N, C-alpha and C positions, 0 to 999 in steps of 0.2 A: 816704449812706443815710438814709432817711426816719426821722424821730422815730416809734417805734412807735404812740405815742398820737396822733400828727397823722392817722394813718391812720383812726382813727376820727372825725375830724371832718367835717362837713357844711356848712360854710361856703359860701355861695353858691348852694347847693341849695334845690329846692323839693319839699314833700311835699305829698301829699294824704292825709288820714287819714278813713276813713268811721267812724260810730259814734262820734265824738269828744267827745261832749257829756259823759261821765262814765265812770267805771269804767276798764277797760282801755284804751279809747281815747283817754280825756283822758290818762292817763300815758303812752300812747306817743306823744301830741302833744307833749305837756311835754319829753319825753326828746328827740325830735326837735329842739326848738327849742333844748335845753340844748347840744346838738351842733353848732347853728349854722344850722340850716335855717330857712326861712321856711316855714311852714305853712298850708295849706288845710284848714278843719276842715267835714266835713259830719256831719248828722244830720236828724232831722224837727224836733227841738224847737229852735227857734231860739234862744230865751233861753239853753240850755245852751251851746250853740257859741258864743255871743255871750259868755258868761262865761269859757269856755277860751281864747276869743281874747284877752281882756284880760290872762289869765295868759301867754300866748307872748308878749305886746308887752312885759309887765314883764321878760320876760327878754331884751328887747332885738332882740327879733325881729319881722319882719312877720307879721301873721295875716288870713286872710279867714275868715268864717263864711259857709257857703252852705248854705241850709236844703234837704235833699235827701232824696228817698224811693228808697233804692238798689233797690227792686223796680220801679222806672219806668227803662225803659231810657233814655229822652229825658233825664231829670235826671241821670243819670250821664254820660250824653254832654255834658251843659251844665257839670258840675261839672269834668269835665275841661278843658273849653273855658275855662271861667273861671279856673282856675290859669293857662292859658297866656296868656289876655288881661289878667290882673292882673299878672303876675310874668315874663311873657315864655320861660317855660320850665317843664317839668314831669320832674323828677328820679326822684321815688320816690311809688310807690302802695302805700297800706296799706289792704287790705279787712279791715276790723275788724267793721264792722256785723254782728249775727246776733242769735239767740234764738228766742223763739219767740212765738206769738199770746196766747192766752188763760194760759200758764204753768200749766196743768193736766197732771199725769202721767196718760197714757193707754196701754193695750196698742195695739200695730197693730191688733188685732181690733176695738177700740172708736173708732179713730181716723177722724174725720169726713173726708171728701176734700178739705173746706176748709182743714182744719187741716194735712194732708200736704201741699198745694200752698202753703199759705204759708212752711212752714218750709222746703222744697225752694227756694223761690224765694228768700226772705231769705238764707238759708245757704249755697247753693251758686250758683244761677244769677246772683244778684247778685255774687258773686265773679269769675263770668265776665265780666260786662257791665263790671266796673269794669276788669279785666285788658285787655279789647279795647279800651276807651275810652282807658286810660294808653298801651298799646302803639301804638296808632295814631299818638300823638304823639310818642312817645319813638322809633320807630323812623326818623322823619324828622329827629330831633335828635341821633343819635349814640349813643342807647341810655338805660338808666335801670334802675331796680329795682323790681319788683313783690313784695308782700309779703302773704302771706296767713295770716290768723289762723284756724287750725284748732281742734282740741281734743283733750284727752286720751281724749274719748269715741269718737275716731275708729277704725276697724279692729278694734273688737270688740263683743260683745251688749252692748245698753244697755237694757235691760227698762224701760219707761215714758219711754222718751226715745228712742225707735226713729228718727223723723224727722230728730231734730238730729243723732245720730249717723250714719246714713245719709249725711245732707248732708256733714258733716264729714270723712267717709271719702273721699267725693268730692271734696272740696277738696284733700286730700292728693294724689289722683291728678291733678287738674286742674293743682296746682303743677308737677307732675314733667313733665306733658305739654306745658304752656306753655312750662316751662323748654327741652324741646328744639326746640319750634318757634319760639322767639323769640331763642334764642343766635345765630343769624345776625345779628341787628340789633343784637347787644351789649346786650341785655336780659336781666338777671337774673332769674329768679323763685325764690323759696324762702318757706317757712312757718315760722310759730311754732306749737306745740301746747301751749297752758297747761293745766295740771292745775286743780284747783278754787280759783277766785278767789271770795271772798265778795262779788260785786257785788250789787246791789238785785236784778237778775232772779235770781242764784243762790238768793239767801235766799228770796226770793218761792216759787220752784219748789219748793224742798224744806221750804217751812214753817217756815223758821227766823227768829231774830232775831239783833241785832247780839251780844248776851251770849251767844251760841250758839259765835261764831267761835272763841274761845280752845280750845274743846273738840273743835273739828272735824279737827284733825290725827290725835289719837287715833282719832277715830269713823272716818275713812275708812282708818287705816292707813298714814299718811304716814310713811316712815321718818324724816325730818327733823323730823317732830312738829308740824309748822304747815301749815295751807292757805298758799296765795300770796296776793301782793300785786301791783297794777298795775304797782308799782316793779321787781318781779321780772322783768316782762315788757319793760319798755320799752328795758332794754340789750341784748337780742338784736335787737330792731328796727333799734336803732341800728348795731348790728354789721353787719346784713345790708343796710342802706341804705349803708354806707360802703366805701371802697376796701380795708378790712382783710378783707372777704370776697370781692374779686375774682375769686377762682377756685373760688366755690361758685355752684351754680345746680342747682335740681331738688332741694333738701334741705329738711326740716322738722325744726327743733329742738324738741325735746321738754323742757319745763320744767315738773315736775310733784313735786319735793321727793323723788324716789327712786323706786326699784321695789318695790312692796309684794310 
């Protein structure tokens, strides 16, 4: 019988993480490295992913930083190929990149077409293009895992944040549909849906400061009394990337501090 903790190890695996320069993406990348994976880090800001790459190497794992705009299909395909060329394999793909353009709350009535298109492209289309690029490699190599980062904003009304919520709701369905289509190739597709995590984007969108963070759990009515942290999300991603979740596909794990 395999030791239960060994099933969570990712030794010898190669993982790609988009939006890996900070916040949740950085936490995921470091969590995967701690579990034994080599990590390919992707984001638009080169210096940020280079800094995270150094942290991965400090953990004893290999790292590759690839400057990538996930809204450009050719760059997403090049990212997947870079992982294969550099490490000879691709085992796990985490689509974490997301957010808004100008971070200004608007109703759908006030929404410019450009802003709608930007958010749907970044938060939904890029998840599809990442899964496609990863799966084309994985199906030739015996399988893999794809993990899509959704949001607790999905599946419900989200005033002043409509395009983001619509896109993340689409991500949840995309995860289910991909899981059905890709199971024949031994590719598992799951998601993680975080609640409020006070990243830079989150604070800016809500016009908050770091000093406000300790009060946000009560403000948002979170039963566990606090907002989340990237370290609350990375263990779930490690679980989904590992053999500990080998009989799980098409599911999205919600992590939000309880049901208000």
